[in-house]
Backbone as CSV, one residue per row, in Angstrom:
resi,resn,N_x,N_y,N_z,CA_x,CA_y,CA_z,C_x,C_y,C_z
1,MET,-3.132,-21.196,-8.408,-1.539,-20.443,-7.812,-2.616,-19.828,-6.199
2,ASN,-1.517,-20.067,-5.682,-1.979,-19.740,-3.988,-2.347,-17.851,-4.362
3,THR,-3.276,-17.371,-3.245,-3.255,-15.603,-2.960,-2.215,-15.428,-2.818
4,ILE,-2.163,-14.476,-2.680,-1.006,-13.579,-1.660,-0.969,-13.422,-0.543
5,ASN,-1.899,-13.262,0.414,-2.105,-14.184,1.719,-1.860,-15.165,1.956
6,GLU,-1.985,-16.252,1.391,-1.724,-17.532,1.568,0.092,-17.244,1.022
7,LEU,0.678,-17.327,0.149,2.175,-17.178,0.006,2.586,-16.434,1.131
8,LEU,2.146,-15.322,1.851,2.448,-15.036,2.639,2.440,-15.219,4.263
9,ASN,1.389,-16.388,4.225,1.182,-17.076,4.947,0.454,-16.236,6.363
10,LYS,-0.535,-15.737,5.635,-1.087,-14.478,6.641,-2.661,-14.445,6.304
11,THR,-3.293,-14.139,7.115,-4.764,-14.467,7.295,-5.438,-13.445,5.803
12,PRO,-6.456,-13.054,5.417,-7.132,-11.978,4.966,-7.035,-10.681,5.672
13,GLU,-7.383,-10.922,7.334,-7.285,-9.852,8.020,-5.564,-9.356,8.051
14,GLU,-5.056,-9.904,8.305,-3.612,-9.407,8.649,-3.053,-9.154,7.284
15,TYR,-3.268,-9.471,5.916,-3.230,-9.064,4.602,-4.097,-7.314,4.256
16,GLU,-4.548,-7.750,4.927,-5.719,-6.327,4.582,-5.066,-5.223,5.685
17,ASN,-4.492,-5.982,6.848,-3.707,-4.609,7.565,-2.237,-4.173,7.146
18,ILE,-1.884,-5.154,6.053,-0.459,-4.938,5.679,-0.950,-3.437,4.723
19,ILE,-1.737,-3.970,3.588,-1.797,-3.022,2.784,-2.529,-1.503,3.827
20,LEU,-3.256,-1.468,4.553,-3.590,-0.308,5.311,-2.675,-0.044,5.627
21,LYS,-1.346,-0.349,6.631,-0.716,-0.074,6.924,0.217,1.051,6.112
22,THR,0.655,0.228,4.934,1.304,0.637,3.668,0.856,1.783,3.509
23,TYR,-0.496,1.804,3.072,-1.099,3.004,3.014,-1.352,4.517,3.595
24,PHE,-0.929,3.988,5.270,-0.756,5.373,5.737,0.693,5.575,5.722
25,LEU,1.649,4.804,5.808,3.187,5.265,6.081,3.344,5.836,3.857
26,TRP,2.940,5.491,3.255,2.814,6.179,1.893,2.528,7.477,2.587
27,CYS,1.181,7.971,2.751,0.514,8.763,2.671,1.009,10.045,3.451
28,MET,2.162,9.154,4.895,2.859,10.154,5.311,4.127,10.864,5.131
29,ASP,4.261,10.337,3.906,5.400,10.568,3.042,5.244,11.941,2.226
30,PHE,3.946,12.606,2.241,3.304,13.802,1.424,3.354,14.715,2.309
31,CYS,2.656,14.611,3.727,2.502,15.430,4.726,4.087,16.347,4.818
32,ILE,3.469,17.302,5.476,4.227,18.383,6.095,4.236,18.885,7.411
33,ASN,2.953,19.306,7.529,1.691,19.182,8.661,1.210,18.149,9.109
34,TYR,1.463,16.510,9.501,0.796,15.799,9.852,-0.996,16.066,10.376
35,HIS,-0.815,17.012,10.693,-2.389,17.664,11.567,-2.930,18.052,10.841
36,SER,-3.020,18.817,9.821,-3.564,19.541,8.628,-3.727,18.312,7.355
37,ASP,-2.441,17.947,7.140,-2.258,17.135,5.856,-3.168,15.996,5.547
38,LEU,-2.728,15.003,6.762,-2.553,13.397,6.278,-4.256,13.357,6.717
39,GLN,-5.481,13.751,7.680,-6.302,13.254,7.280,-7.173,13.541,6.144
40,ARG,-6.686,15.002,5.320,-6.789,15.074,3.649,-6.398,14.210,3.232
41,ILE,-5.416,14.195,2.958,-4.660,12.774,1.964,-5.417,11.451,2.348
42,LEU,-5.062,10.973,3.220,-5.638,9.765,3.471,-7.071,9.551,3.301
43,ALA,-8.150,10.414,3.611,-9.450,10.354,2.979,-10.105,10.641,1.556
44,ASN,-8.772,11.382,0.735,-9.510,10.996,-0.660,-8.929,9.927,-1.352
45,SER,-10.637,10.230,-1.714,-10.890,9.098,-2.810,-9.535,8.852,-4.042
46,ALA,-9.648,9.709,-4.363,-8.882,10.009,-5.576,-6.903,9.344,-5.468
47,VAL,-6.911,9.576,-4.096,-5.349,9.060,-3.569,-5.361,7.657,-3.540
48,ASN,-6.518,7.424,-2.827,-6.768,5.475,-2.383,-7.248,5.001,-3.732
49,LYS,-7.474,5.566,-4.627,-7.792,4.888,-5.985,-6.593,4.907,-6.842
50,TYR,-5.239,5.921,-6.772,-4.308,5.964,-6.778,-3.181,5.118,-6.651
51,PHE,-3.379,4.709,-5.615,-2.437,4.067,-4.340,-2.734,2.257,-4.549
52,LEU,-4.114,1.917,-4.883,-4.346,0.797,-4.929,-4.315,0.357,-6.356
53,TYR,-4.220,1.160,-7.189,-3.671,0.955,-8.947,-2.252,0.356,-8.713
54,GLU,-1.346,1.119,-8.259,-0.438,1.233,-8.303,0.453,0.495,-7.113
55,TYR,-0.201,-0.072,-6.397,0.357,-0.997,-5.142,-0.232,-2.524,-5.658
56,ALA,-1.419,-2.386,-6.665,-1.656,-3.700,-7.439,-0.341,-3.829,-8.696
57,LYS,-0.104,-3.103,-9.011,1.173,-3.094,-10.077,2.101,-3.899,-9.443
58,CYS,2.918,-3.540,-8.203,3.873,-4.110,-7.162,3.437,-5.305,-6.756
59,GLU,2.149,-5.833,-6.720,1.719,-6.885,-6.233,1.990,-8.018,-7.884
60,ALA,1.595,-7.529,-8.306,1.720,-8.216,-9.672,3.007,-9.164,-10.449
61,GLU,4.306,-7.785,-10.230,5.235,-7.981,-10.727,5.097,-9.199,-8.972
62,PHE,5.424,-8.904,-8.089,5.836,-10.279,-6.998,4.872,-11.620,-7.608
63,LEU,3.836,-11.587,-7.809,3.267,-12.783,-8.310,3.937,-13.200,-9.105
64,LYS,4.366,-12.352,-10.384,5.169,-12.912,-11.678,6.338,-13.435,-10.799
65,LEU,6.794,-12.897,-9.917,8.618,-13.493,-9.780,8.375,-14.736,-8.854
66,ILE,7.462,-14.922,-8.148,7.210,-16.090,-7.319,6.639,-17.290,-8.028
67,SER,5.865,-16.899,-9.474,5.703,-18.125,-9.872,6.699,-19.006,-10.086
68,ARG,7.634,-18.363,-10.512,9.134,-18.965,-10.911,9.273,-19.953,-9.501
69,TYR,8.871,-20.201,-8.310,9.776,-20.413,-6.966,9.113,-21.150,-6.669
70,GLU,7.331,-20.917,-6.727,6.708,-21.547,-5.894,6.504,-22.746,-5.526
71,ASP,7.202,-23.838,-6.259,6.856,-25.602,-5.946,8.608,-25.633,-5.379
72,SER,9.492,-24.894,-5.234,10.540,-24.813,-5.034,10.803,-25.310,-3.439
73,PRO,11.674,-26.537,-3.429,11.622,-26.897,-1.626,12.454,-25.777,-0.725
74,THR,13.483,-25.099,-1.755,14.594,-23.952,-0.877,13.918,-22.708,-0.471
75,VAL,13.173,-22.700,-1.152,12.324,-21.018,-0.801,11.520,-20.987,0.393
76,THR,12.003,-20.328,1.345,11.424,-20.463,2.269,10.663,-19.596,2.855
77,SER,9.755,-19.499,3.583,8.746,-18.423,3.571,8.836,-16.984,4.168
78,LYS,10.269,-16.607,4.863,11.367,-15.846,4.909,11.702,-15.423,3.701
79,ASP,11.916,-16.228,2.562,12.378,-15.505,1.248,11.333,-14.898,0.541
80,ILE,10.225,-15.298,0.790,8.586,-15.046,0.086,8.038,-14.182,0.421
81,GLN,8.953,-13.839,2.035,8.281,-12.398,2.724,9.287,-11.166,2.158
82,THR,10.572,-11.778,2.076,11.712,-10.756,1.392,11.127,-10.327,0.340
83,LEU,10.327,-11.523,-0.999,10.565,-10.196,-2.080,9.106,-10.181,-2.100
84,TYR,8.160,-10.026,-1.344,7.254,-9.588,-1.620,7.349,-8.029,-0.965
85,ASP,7.970,-7.692,0.386,8.502,-6.334,0.684,9.253,-5.567,-0.469
86,ASP,10.145,-6.305,-0.942,11.087,-5.154,-1.960,9.984,-5.078,-2.982
87,CYS,9.284,-5.883,-3.637,8.156,-5.550,-4.850,7.420,-4.332,-4.178
88,SER,6.778,-4.971,-3.135,6.020,-3.586,-2.571,6.531,-1.843,-1.923
89,PHE,7.805,-2.136,-1.644,8.788,-1.448,-1.614,8.079,-0.453,-2.295
90,LYS,8.901,-0.903,-3.889,8.312,0.349,-4.995,7.373,1.045,-5.256
91,ILE,6.019,1.165,-3.914,5.075,2.228,-4.067,5.718,3.172,-3.677
92,SER,6.745,3.249,-2.901,7.099,4.276,-2.103,8.045,5.600,-3.145
93,ASN,8.367,5.023,-4.494,8.740,6.197,-5.569,7.764,6.409,-6.194
94,ARG,6.422,6.542,-6.411,4.855,6.550,-6.464,5.134,7.655,-6.000
95,ASN,4.665,9.106,-6.977,4.445,10.166,-6.471,3.348,10.711,-7.251
96,PRO,2.021,10.970,-6.528,1.047,11.565,-7.288,0.716,13.055,-7.301
97,LYS,1.978,14.010,-7.220,1.923,15.204,-6.951,0.913,15.906,-7.238
98,PRO,0.229,16.053,-7.963,-1.388,16.966,-8.616,-2.210,16.010,-8.228
99,LEU,-2.309,14.611,-7.450,-3.139,14.503,-6.346,-3.013,14.992,-5.035
100,ILE,-1.796,14.789,-4.635,-1.867,15.331,-2.874,-2.173,16.416,-3.111
101,LEU,-1.301,17.560,-3.983,-2.100,18.640,-3.600,-3.090,19.312,-4.131
102,ALA,-4.312,18.551,-4.684,-5.268,19.028,-4.559,-5.825,18.384,-3.809
103,ALA,-5.684,17.750,-2.794,-6.267,16.643,-1.643,-5.556,17.614,-0.642
104,LYS,-4.878,18.500,-0.277,-4.326,19.368,0.581,-5.066,20.372,0.626
105,LYS,-5.493,20.799,-0.602,-6.535,21.689,-0.329,-8.078,21.875,0.224
106,LEU,-8.260,20.742,0.132,-9.863,20.299,0.368,-10.208,20.568,1.818
107,ASN,-11.357,21.227,2.521,-11.228,21.241,3.569,-12.414,20.137,4.253
108,ILE,-11.732,19.835,5.540,-12.361,18.528,6.268,-13.381,19.316,7.059
109,TYR,-14.784,18.647,6.961,-15.280,19.026,8.669,-15.735,17.973,9.207
110,ASP,-15.315,18.041,10.482,-15.684,17.837,11.519,-17.056,18.269,12.157
111,THR,-17.963,16.874,11.673,-19.535,17.095,12.212,-19.658,16.120,13.354
112,ALA,-18.486,15.707,14.176,-19.051,15.263,15.116,-19.378,16.540,16.481
113,ARG,-18.611,17.547,16.146,-18.209,18.675,17.016,-20.119,19.856,16.819
114,ASN,-20.485,19.445,15.822,-21.889,20.352,15.790,-22.739,20.040,16.999
């Protein structure tokens, strides 16, 4: 079976950027004040682990569904991308409220200013 980036016709770097962009947008959904909240949420390892775990579930669903059609001549790369987008969009319904609230309470110190 092909890897996800091969199925999507993406380089490993492009695929990694897709995940990073998705993580960034997902974190933004939990921010009220982007200036203070976003960095705290993005940098929080527990939030990141939760995201990666849940995103892996979305990708597993994609792989399960695409395996039925992988050798089909009628399935286009656009169809594969659409299926991936539909499966990965489900991450937006995942809300780790306790982790987000804990992340927002943490202080981040700018060591570059010292």
